[in-house]
Structure formats: C-alpha cells, structure tokens
Backbone bond lengths (Angstrom), bond angles and torsions (degrees), N, CA, C in turn:
res aa  C-N    CA-C-N  psi(-1)  N-CA   C-N-CA  omega(-1)  CA-C   N-CA-C  phi
1 M - - - 1.440 - - 1.512 111.23 -
2 R 1.337 116.22 -42.06 1.433 118.41 176.65 1.543 113.29 -63.13
3 T 1.312 114.45 -36.38 1.468 120.36 179.93 1.518 108.79 -61.43
4 H 1.319 115.74 -48.59 1.441 119.78 -178.74 1.504 113.74 -61.00
5 R 1.408 113.52 -42.12 1.435 120.78 -179.79 1.562 109.67 -64.80
6 S 1.318 117.29 -42.40 1.459 121.39 178.97 1.519 111.29 -62.45
7 L 1.318 116.23 -42.19 1.479 118.81 -179.88 1.514 109.31 -65.76
8 A 1.284 115.61 -37.56 1.497 118.58 -179.16 1.573 110.55 -66.23
9 M 1.333 115.69 -39.16 1.462 122.16 177.41 1.535 110.52 -63.25
10 I 1.322 116.10 -44.55 1.458 121.52 -178.78 1.563 108.42 -63.65
11 A 1.330 114.46 -45.51 1.493 117.70 179.04 1.488 112.88 -60.54
12 F 1.406 117.39 -35.72 1.448 121.33 -177.64 1.477 110.50 -67.99
13 F 1.376 115.40 -50.78 1.495 118.52 -178.14 1.530 112.77 -70.11
14 A 1.310 118.58 -22.51 1.473 120.45 177.31 1.451 109.36 -71.45
15 L 1.365 120.17 -28.22 1.378 120.28 -179.09 1.545 116.02 -81.84
16 V 1.375 114.95 -21.34 1.429 119.97 -177.04 1.550 113.71 -60.20
17 P 1.408 120.16 -53.86 1.457 118.04 179.49 1.553 113.21 -64.00
18 V 1.283 114.82 -33.29 1.536 117.56 179.72 1.506 108.23 -61.34
19 S 1.382 115.20 -45.17 1.468 120.63 -176.11 1.546 108.03 -66.20
20 G 1.375 117.71 -39.00 1.471 122.12 -178.93 1.487 108.92 -65.30
21 R 1.371 117.18 -43.18 1.512 117.23 -179.85 1.476 110.16 -66.49
22 A 1.283 119.36 -36.82 1.457 120.69 178.87 1.532 112.18 -64.43
23 Q 1.350 114.10 -40.55 1.466 117.28 176.89 1.531 111.70 -63.67
24 S 1.328 114.95 -43.78 1.446 122.38 178.05 1.490 112.00 -57.85
25 A 1.318 116.49 -46.75 1.471 120.36 -179.16 1.539 110.03 -67.13
26 A 1.297 117.41 -31.14 1.460 120.40 178.84 1.538 112.67 -67.20
27 N 1.330 113.86 -27.28 1.513 118.01 -179.01 1.510 113.04 -83.51
28 V 1.358 119.32 -12.79 1.423 122.60 -178.91 1.536 111.53 -69.28
29 P 1.313 117.27 119.07 1.507 118.54 -177.51 1.517 109.93 -77.16
30 D 1.307 113.34 160.30 1.448 120.37 177.00 1.513 109.13 -92.10
31 I 1.322 117.91 103.70 1.464 121.48 -178.79 1.485 112.72 -109.65
32 T 1.375 115.84 10.24 1.492 120.73 176.99 1.516 107.10 -63.47
33 G 1.295 117.82 137.33 1.464 123.90 178.83 1.527 114.47 137.10
34 S 1.281 115.29 -173.81 1.454 122.31 -179.57 1.525 111.14 -95.24
35 W 1.333 116.19 142.19 1.494 118.41 -176.41 1.545 105.93 -139.33
36 E 1.331 113.80 148.27 1.435 122.20 173.85 1.508 112.56 -122.80
37 R 1.331 118.02 147.02 1.442 123.27 -178.53 1.521 108.18 -58.33
38 A 1.308 118.38 133.59 1.456 123.03 -178.87 1.539 111.61 -134.74
39 R 1.276 116.37 140.10 1.515 121.66 172.78 1.501 109.40 -88.05
40 D 1.289 116.41 143.39 1.465 118.77 176.55 1.575 109.03 -150.15
41 A 1.278 117.14 149.10 1.427 121.65 -177.12 1.513 111.60 -65.55
42 S 1.320 116.71 -20.37 1.448 120.50 -179.25 1.510 113.12 -80.63
43 I 1.325 117.35 -11.68 1.452 122.92 -178.17 1.553 108.80 -99.97
44 P 1.318 117.04 118.19 1.489 121.29 -177.88 1.558 110.68 -66.38
45 A 1.292 115.73 150.84 1.452 120.72 175.67 1.523 109.29 -63.65
46 Q 1.349 115.37 145.81 1.459 119.39 -179.90 1.486 109.84 -72.98
47 G 1.355 117.55 125.89 1.456 119.59 176.79 1.507 114.62 -86.29
48 Q 1.280 115.99 179.37 1.494 120.56 -177.17 1.537 107.69 -77.23
49 P 1.361 115.88 145.48 1.485 118.92 178.16 1.534 110.15 -64.38
50 P 1.321 118.01 132.54 1.478 121.89 -178.20 1.550 110.12 -82.03
51 L 1.323 112.25 63.80 1.504 118.90 179.39 1.523 109.66 -68.61
52 K 1.304 116.53 150.14 1.431 123.62 173.35 1.540 108.53 -65.01
53 P 1.334 120.04 151.04 1.474 121.77 -171.26 1.543 115.67 -50.25
54 Q 1.324 117.42 -44.01 1.452 118.75 -178.93 1.553 113.21 -65.77
55 Y 1.341 114.91 -36.51 1.484 116.39 -179.64 1.521 110.77 -82.98
56 L 1.339 117.44 -27.72 1.475 119.41 174.23 1.557 109.36 -65.59
57 K 1.293 118.41 -38.93 1.489 122.68 177.17 1.480 109.50 -59.62
58 E 1.362 116.53 -49.43 1.480 119.74 -178.74 1.517 110.53 -65.60
59 Y 1.317 120.70 -38.46 1.460 125.75 176.75 1.527 111.11 -58.39
60 Q 1.364 114.16 -50.19 1.468 118.38 -179.91 1.530 113.33 -63.16
61 A 1.314 114.76 -38.16 1.463 118.67 177.23 1.483 112.93 -63.37
62 K 1.331 114.27 -40.46 1.508 120.68 177.18 1.505 109.77 -61.70
63 L 1.329 119.35 -46.95 1.467 123.15 178.48 1.509 110.52 -59.57
64 Q 1.315 118.84 -42.29 1.456 126.34 177.99 1.527 110.69 -59.04
65 S 1.320 115.51 -44.81 1.460 118.48 179.61 1.530 112.23 -65.35
66 F 1.348 115.89 -32.93 1.474 121.11 178.50 1.541 108.54 -68.08
67 R 1.376 117.97 -41.74 1.457 120.56 -179.45 1.518 110.44 -67.27
68 E 1.310 118.98 -40.69 1.436 120.92 179.45 1.528 110.82 -65.91
69 A 1.330 117.03 -38.53 1.446 116.68 -179.11 1.519 112.27 -69.56
70 N 1.337 116.39 -33.65 1.461 121.58 177.62 1.525 109.22 -67.18
71 Q 1.319 119.52 -39.26 1.462 122.78 -178.07 1.566 107.45 -67.78
72 Q 1.305 117.27 -30.28 1.473 119.03 -179.06 1.566 111.70 -87.11
73 G 1.349 114.09 2.53 1.441 119.20 178.18 1.543 114.38 72.42
74 K 1.384 113.43 19.70 1.451 117.69 177.55 1.511 109.35 -131.76
75 P 1.381 116.23 68.93 1.465 120.12 -176.11 1.536 112.91 -59.09
76 I 1.319 114.76 146.10 1.497 120.17 177.95 1.488 107.60 -76.53
77 A 1.333 115.55 132.56 1.445 120.82 -179.57 1.526 112.50 -62.39
78 D 1.303 117.80 136.65 1.441 121.42 -179.65 1.587 106.29 -116.37
79 H 1.345 114.56 -171.70 1.509 119.60 -176.61 1.474 112.93 -63.25
80 V 1.383 116.83 -26.48 1.448 119.55 179.64 1.517 110.58 -67.41
81 V 1.286 115.22 -41.82 1.489 121.26 179.21 1.528 107.93 -64.19
82 M 1.312 116.46 -37.45 1.472 121.62 179.73 1.514 115.18 -78.92
83 C 1.389 115.01 3.16 1.474 118.47 179.13 1.554 110.77 62.00
84 L 1.357 115.77 33.23 1.431 117.47 179.08 1.563 108.68 -104.68
85 P 1.336 117.19 145.10 1.492 120.04 -178.89 1.501 111.59 -69.35
86 D 1.347 117.35 166.32 1.425 121.88 177.70 1.518 114.64 -72.06
87 G 1.294 117.60 -32.66 1.471 121.26 -176.47 1.533 110.19 69.38
88 M 1.297 115.21 -162.32 1.479 119.76 -178.79 1.520 111.40 -105.14
89 P 1.340 119.13 143.38 1.490 124.13 -2.67 1.487 115.11 -90.47
90 G 1.358 117.49 10.60 1.435 119.62 -175.73 1.515 116.75 -58.54
91 M 1.345 117.85 -33.08 1.447 119.50 -179.32 1.530 113.56 -65.27
92 M 1.350 115.64 -19.85 1.489 117.89 179.74 1.519 110.16 -85.00
93 S 1.331 120.42 -5.47 1.471 121.49 -178.41 1.471 113.95 -85.91
94 G 1.306 119.57 -6.27 1.489 121.53 -178.02 1.524 109.38 76.91
95 P 1.319 120.88 -160.38 1.487 125.88 8.82 1.506 114.02 -84.76
96 F 1.354 116.47 -3.72 1.447 118.25 -176.75 1.541 109.82 -77.01
97 P 1.404 117.01 155.29 1.398 120.76 -176.76 1.549 113.22 -65.04
98 L 1.290 114.49 158.42 1.479 123.61 177.20 1.519 107.76 -120.15
99 E 1.343 115.80 149.04 1.444 121.23 171.73 1.505 105.12 -119.90
100 I 1.327 116.97 136.11 1.458 122.12 176.52 1.556 108.17 -118.58
101 L 1.334 114.05 132.04 1.408 120.43 179.39 1.573 110.07 -121.51
102 Q 1.259 117.95 123.67 1.497 120.94 176.29 1.531 110.25 -101.09
103 S 1.299 114.33 127.16 1.505 118.99 -178.89 1.543 106.49 -141.05
104 K 1.263 117.46 172.55 1.460 121.53 -178.43 1.529 110.10 -62.99
105 G 1.308 116.29 119.50 1.466 122.53 177.41 1.519 115.34 76.44
106 Q 1.309 117.89 10.41 1.493 117.98 -176.91 1.525 112.01 -162.86
107 V 1.320 112.51 141.37 1.516 118.83 168.09 1.523 106.74 -116.24
108 T 1.309 118.85 122.69 1.454 124.12 -177.09 1.550 109.87 -107.34
109 I 1.325 115.02 129.17 1.468 118.57 177.20 1.548 107.98 -118.89
110 I 1.339 113.72 130.16 1.429 122.24 -176.50 1.539 108.14 -121.80
111 E 1.331 116.17 129.09 1.479 116.70 172.24 1.499 110.56 -102.71
112 E 1.304 117.14 141.77 1.455 121.61 -177.53 1.530 112.07 -58.28
113 A 1.329 115.50 -45.01 1.443 120.32 179.77 1.509 111.62 -62.18
114 Y 1.284 117.62 124.21 1.473 126.32 -179.34 1.540 114.82 57.37
115 T 1.377 113.93 12.70 1.474 120.14 178.97 1.503 109.64 50.49
116 Q 1.363 115.47 50.25 1.442 122.10 -178.55 1.609 108.58 -75.91
117 V 1.307 112.38 140.40 1.453 117.14 -178.38 1.555 109.16 -131.94
118 R 1.319 114.50 132.91 1.461 118.71 170.25 1.540 108.61 -130.20
119 R 1.319 114.76 145.19 1.457 121.18 -174.92 1.527 108.12 -118.90
120 I 1.301 114.26 124.74 1.465 121.03 175.59 1.530 107.27 -101.29
121 L 1.334 116.88 113.01 1.407 122.85 -177.47 1.520 108.45 -86.33
122 L 1.378 116.18 123.95 1.458 119.59 -173.31 1.487 110.59 -89.37
123 D 1.345 114.96 142.65 1.435 123.41 174.38 1.517 114.81 55.36
124 R 1.311 114.30 39.22 1.458 120.83 175.39 1.526 110.32 -115.31
125 E 1.313 117.78 156.70 1.442 120.80 174.54 1.536 110.02 -79.27
126 Q 1.291 116.45 141.69 1.461 122.34 176.19 1.526 108.53 -76.60
127 K 1.337 115.34 140.26 1.517 117.80 178.02 1.527 108.11 -86.42
128 P 1.313 117.23 157.57 1.448 122.56 174.10 1.549 106.27 -59.08
129 I 1.328 115.66 144.67 1.456 120.62 -177.55 1.497 110.85 -54.56
130 D 1.317 119.14 -41.70 1.456 121.56 -178.01 1.507 115.44 -65.31
131 E 1.358 115.83 -12.97 1.441 121.05 -179.85 1.543 112.26 -99.17
132 V 1.307 115.44 0.34 1.461 120.61 179.97 1.537 111.30 -100.94
133 E 1.287 120.12 125.10 1.459 123.60 179.09 1.526 108.16 -68.38
134 P 1.342 119.31 119.35 1.443 122.13 -178.05 1.551 112.02 -56.93
135 G 1.300 115.63 137.59 1.503 120.33 -178.52 1.516 110.99 -153.18
136 F 1.289 115.15 -173.37 1.513 121.62 179.98 1.530 110.93 -73.34
137 Y 1.329 116.30 -30.45 1.501 121.65 -171.60 1.498 113.45 -115.96
138 G 1.379 117.78 -14.99 1.418 122.59 -178.40 1.498 114.01 65.22
139 R 1.313 115.81 -157.54 1.486 121.47 179.76 1.508 105.74 -118.07
140 S 1.331 113.93 118.94 1.496 119.09 179.13 1.511 110.11 -108.69
141 V 1.310 116.90 129.70 1.489 121.86 169.83 1.501 108.89 -125.51
142 G 1.301 118.34 148.12 1.467 120.16 -175.58 1.530 110.01 -151.88
143 H 1.355 112.53 171.38 1.436 120.62 175.12 1.540 107.27 -152.19
144 W 1.343 113.34 156.71 1.476 116.87 176.74 1.537 108.93 -89.90
145 D 1.321 114.94 122.56 1.451 124.88 174.28 1.548 105.41 -101.51
146 G 1.303 118.84 88.57 1.424 118.91 -171.21 1.537 110.69 65.05
147 S 1.339 115.34 -119.77 1.432 119.39 178.82 1.511 115.51 -98.59
148 T 1.362 116.26 8.84 1.447 121.94 178.27 1.467 114.06 -110.13
149 L 1.324 115.45 130.70 1.520 121.35 177.03 1.500 109.30 -86.14
150 V 1.348 116.86 111.26 1.478 120.58 -178.13 1.496 108.33 -97.19
151 V 1.304 119.67 122.87 1.520 124.34 -173.11 1.526 112.24 -124.50
152 D 1.286 115.53 138.75 1.451 122.28 175.67 1.481 109.89 -122.94
153 T 1.329 117.27 126.47 1.529 122.43 -177.18 1.462 110.38 -126.74
154 V 1.354 115.62 131.99 1.467 122.10 174.33 1.530 107.84 -135.20
155 G 1.318 115.06 168.01 1.444 119.94 173.50 1.532 114.09 90.76
156 I 1.292 119.66 28.85 1.472 123.83 178.69 1.530 106.15 -85.87
157 K 1.341 119.61 122.64 1.465 118.00 -179.22 1.514 109.61 -72.65
158 E 1.339 112.69 151.85 1.477 122.15 -168.63 1.500 112.53 -63.05
159 S 1.314 118.95 -25.26 1.463 123.69 -179.49 1.548 111.72 -71.84
160 V 1.316 116.92 -21.56 1.483 122.35 177.84 1.481 108.84 -85.76
161 Q 1.360 116.77 105.70 1.462 121.27 -174.80 1.512 111.76 -123.54
162 Y 1.268 117.21 132.03 1.452 125.31 176.54 1.535 108.11 -80.49
163 T 1.310 116.55 116.63 1.493 124.24 -178.03 1.562 110.78 47.75
164 N 1.327 114.06 41.45 1.512 121.18 175.22 1.519 114.44 64.21
165 I 1.358 116.28 19.81 1.451 118.27 179.52 1.574 106.97 -86.45
166 P 1.284 117.00 125.66 1.488 121.54 -178.66 1.523 111.64 -70.78
167 H 1.341 116.29 151.92 1.449 119.78 174.14 1.524 110.33 -151.59
168 S 1.290 119.72 163.26 1.446 121.61 178.62 1.526 109.99 -93.98
169 K 1.293 115.21 175.25 1.463 120.55 178.53 1.557 112.11 -67.35
170 D 1.328 114.01 -17.91 1.483 119.38 -177.73 1.512 111.85 -89.41
171 M 1.324 120.18 5.57 1.418 119.35 -179.79 1.538 112.51 -58.52
172 R 1.332 113.75 140.91 1.508 118.09 177.52 1.509 106.44 -127.45
173 I 1.367 115.42 136.06 1.418 120.43 -179.23 1.537 108.79 -114.36
174 K 1.330 117.17 122.66 1.434 120.77 178.63 1.500 107.99 -112.89
175 E 1.314 115.17 139.49 1.486 121.68 -176.72 1.563 108.22 -128.97
176 R 1.285 112.54 146.13 1.484 122.12 167.41 1.499 108.98 -126.18
177 I 1.318 118.22 103.68 1.449 123.46 -176.24 1.503 109.84 -101.96
178 S 1.321 116.94 123.99 1.463 120.45 -175.52 1.554 109.84 -145.37
179 L 1.304 112.87 154.29 1.488 120.72 -178.35 1.508 107.73 -108.40
180 G 1.319 118.09 118.35 1.460 122.99 179.34 1.497 114.58 -80.01
181 A 1.323 115.70 166.15 1.443 121.39 179.86 1.537 110.83 -62.59
182 N 1.263 117.96 -28.20 1.481 123.78 177.73 1.527 115.47 -81.30
183 G 1.328 112.25 7.05 1.494 116.17 179.81 1.530 115.86 81.08
184 L 1.361 114.35 1.77 1.494 118.34 177.85 1.502 110.09 -83.01
185 L 1.330 115.70 127.52 1.395 120.40 172.80 1.523 111.19 -91.84
186 R 1.310 115.25 127.09 1.485 119.20 -175.23 1.505 110.90 -112.99
187 D 1.282 117.14 138.00 1.475 122.15 176.42 1.547 105.00 -123.70
188 E 1.376 114.60 99.33 1.459 121.04 -179.80 1.569 106.02 -88.17
189 I 1.279 114.48 116.45 1.495 119.71 -171.75 1.583 106.54 -111.64
190 T 1.304 113.70 131.90 1.431 121.28 174.64 1.537 109.48 -124.09
191 I 1.371 115.84 122.07 1.453 118.24 -178.46 1.564 106.75 -106.13
192 E 1.267 111.29 128.14 1.483 118.69 179.21 1.580 109.56 -115.02
193 D 1.268 116.81 124.96 1.487 123.76 -178.88 1.487 109.31 -154.52
194 A 1.309 118.32 84.46 1.497 121.28 -174.96 1.512 111.63 -59.03
195 S 1.358 118.41 -26.44 1.450 117.72 179.80 1.465 113.70 -70.84
196 M 1.322 118.95 -32.86 1.466 123.59 -171.30 1.528 113.15 -109.54
197 L 1.297 117.31 -32.66 1.456 121.67 -172.63 1.536 112.65 -103.03
198 E 1.349 115.31 145.80 1.436 119.75 175.54 1.532 111.84 -72.40
199 K 1.358 114.31 -29.73 1.474 121.00 177.40 1.511 105.51 -159.01
200 P 1.403 116.14 166.36 1.470 119.24 177.05 1.524 110.79 -54.96
201 W 1.330 116.41 146.33 1.447 122.30 -179.56 1.564 107.62 -113.08
202 T 1.333 115.81 119.93 1.444 121.63 -176.80 1.548 110.44 -115.90
203 F 1.318 115.94 135.79 1.431 123.02 174.89 1.549 108.63 -152.28
204 T 1.285 116.12 164.88 1.513 121.02 -173.42 1.518 111.54 -131.64
205 F 1.309 115.37 137.27 1.426 123.16 170.83 1.506 108.97 -110.23
206 G 1.417 116.51 143.33 1.443 120.28 177.46 1.537 110.55 -119.02
207 Y 1.318 116.50 152.43 1.452 121.49 -179.37 1.503 108.76 -141.19
208 R 1.355 113.34 149.38 1.483 121.75 174.14 1.510 109.11 -117.63
209 R 1.332 114.72 144.52 1.447 119.84 -177.98 1.523 112.85 -67.31
210 M 1.305 117.26 138.35 1.451 123.17 178.16 1.554 107.22 -106.46
211 Q 1.300 115.30 98.54 1.439 119.14 -178.08 1.516 115.23 -62.13
212 D 1.322 118.61 129.29 1.455 124.11 177.90 1.555 115.63 62.40
213 Y 1.343 115.41 18.20 1.447 115.44 -179.78 1.551 109.39 -92.12
214 Q 1.306 116.32 135.44 1.465 120.20 175.91 1.548 107.94 -115.10
215 L 1.333 114.08 134.00 1.440 118.47 -178.03 1.515 112.12 -61.46
216 L 1.327 116.37 143.01 1.480 122.05 177.35 1.520 109.40 -94.46
217 E 1.288 112.20 155.32 1.470 118.20 176.36 1.534 109.78 -70.53
218 Y 1.327 116.42 128.27 1.454 121.04 -178.19 1.561 106.29 -133.08
219 I 1.332 113.13 102.10 1.518 119.54 178.75 1.528 108.01 -118.71
220 C 1.332 113.65 131.44 1.467 116.17 177.58 1.479 110.48 -83.81
221 E 1.325 116.34 104.62 1.435 122.03 -179.06 1.531 109.49 -145.66
222 D 1.304 116.82 157.30 1.457 119.94 -179.63 1.461 110.72 55.58
223 N 1.303 117.83 37.21 1.468 121.53 -175.81 1.578 107.18 -74.91
224 R 1.350 115.56 123.25 1.476 120.67 178.80 1.514 113.22 -76.43
225 E 1.399 116.69 -17.09 1.404 117.42 176.47 1.524 111.64 -93.96
226 Y 1.306 115.50 144.23 1.451 120.41 -177.12 1.540 109.56 -154.38
227 A 1.334 112.93 163.70 1.473 118.11 177.49 1.504 111.23 -97.35
228 D 1.319 120.50 127.35 1.418 122.20 177.30 1.515 112.05 -74.97
229 E 1.360 115.64 -172.80 1.474 117.95 -176.95 1.569 113.29 -66.37
230 K 1.309 117.55 -13.93 1.473 124.35 177.67 1.511 113.78 -96.17
231 G 1.350 113.41 -2.32 1.489 117.11 -176.14 1.556 113.53 82.95
232 V 1.298 118.07 12.09 1.475 121.77 -176.26 1.538 106.22 -92.32
233 Q 1.297 113.65 140.73 1.466 120.54 -178.33 1.569 108.74 -72.57
234 Q 1.295 116.09 129.84 1.429 120.99 177.98 1.537 110.34 -129.58
235 I 1.310 117.79 165.68 1.430 122.01 176.29 1.518 109.19 -117.22
236 R 1.308 116.66 129.18 1.424 122.12 -179.57 1.589 108.05 -85.64
237 I 1.301 116.08 118.89 1.455 119.77 -178.67 1.516 109.07 -95.19
238 E 1.326 111.98 121.56 1.502 119.70 -178.96 1.496 109.24 -79.88
239 P 1.325 120.74 138.28 1.464 122.37 178.09 1.582 109.24 -65.13
240 A 1.267 115.20 144.14 1.454 122.78 177.01 1.518 111.04 -59.35
241 K 1.287 116.90 137.92 1.444 121.42 179.02 1.494 107.53 -81.80
242 K 1.361 114.34 135.31 1.472 120.34 -178.29 1.587 108.54 -83.73
C-alpha cells in the first residue's frame, strides 16, 4: 500500500512542473516579424537622464558645442558620419524598422540600419560585467515572465553612447518587452549606472507591426561625409564625370 501511495505521489509532483512550463509557454506572445517605432498616448515622454552634477555639466557643455558648431555650418562628426552602428540601447530607438525572430533559446533583434544584430540568450545566467568583452551590443540574457520578456544587458563599451549620454563600463540595461492588447509592442528600458546616474533612468519605446515588410540591406559604404583632422564633419565632393 505504501509503495502504491509513494508512486502516486511521485507521479503527481512530476506532473506539476511540466504543467507549469506548458502554461508559461502558452503565455509567450508571438512577436516574430517586422516592427516600426510608433508614438502612443500610453507611452510617457522620455525624460532627461538623471546624471550626477559633474557629468550633467559635461553633457550640457558637449551639447552646447554641438549647437555652436551647427550654427557655424561646421557640425562635429558623430558615429553616423563614421559609419558606426548605434549599439545599445540606441538601436532600439529607431527610426529604422526592426525585425524580431523567436527561436529555441534565443530572441534575435535586427535593425535595418547598418544591419545591426543583437541576440538575447534565453534562460542563461548573466556573466559578471568584468568577464564580458565590451562591445556595441553587450551580452543580453533574458527569460519570459508570463507574457513579458525580461532582459538584462551588460558589457556596453563606453564609447557607445545613446544620444551622447555618457556612461561607465558598469552600466546595466534592463528591459521589459511586452505586447499590449492594442497590438503595440512596448520596450520599457531602465538604465542603471551608479557611477554616473543619481538614480536609475527609465523610458519606453513603442512599436507597431509592419505586415509583410522585409528588411532591406543597409550597409554604410561610399559615405560622402567624413571627419577631418579636427573632427569636423565635411562632405567629399566627387569630380563631375565627363
């Protein structure tokens, strides 16, 4: 009798995690497809980064130098002129379309501009920041919490800056990606950087599905804009063809 009861108990508890996984998988939305940046009343306007006073002062001075250079007709060359990708989190801001691919163990996000690719590894442990080779996109790991994709990204090199906002090597980007009933895909981004920020900075991007759209090839080549020896943006004038 005890043997039968024990076997029944084992069978019962063995079914519980399987049922839980099946329910969790059923809640995962299908976000595969092409998406474009969309404005929506439900998405709050992006606020200013809560930089610490010394870094805020440097950031404001940098913006002022950009404005003055533009007024003089000699804009300072940025990463676009240098044919460099946006990296994270800039690539999520658009305005170019994104393609999302869901596959076993990974969610892949591709931006049309510069054919940028980031890979979100599912159900993996995040590595310590010092063990991640700094790059444009860092190392992203995530998991599905019901119908929300929760993502943690570290390892963004300091030269990769979203809208020229400085950060340290210890910056951590947390995302909550969810699909609303209205079809709007939301990416709530929280940037944590205790060295640079007074507090975590949260903002949200929204996207709408682009039916039947396929991303185009976008390679930065034969760029007529370049940075001269002083870092000023110039335009290369091609000689007229005879």
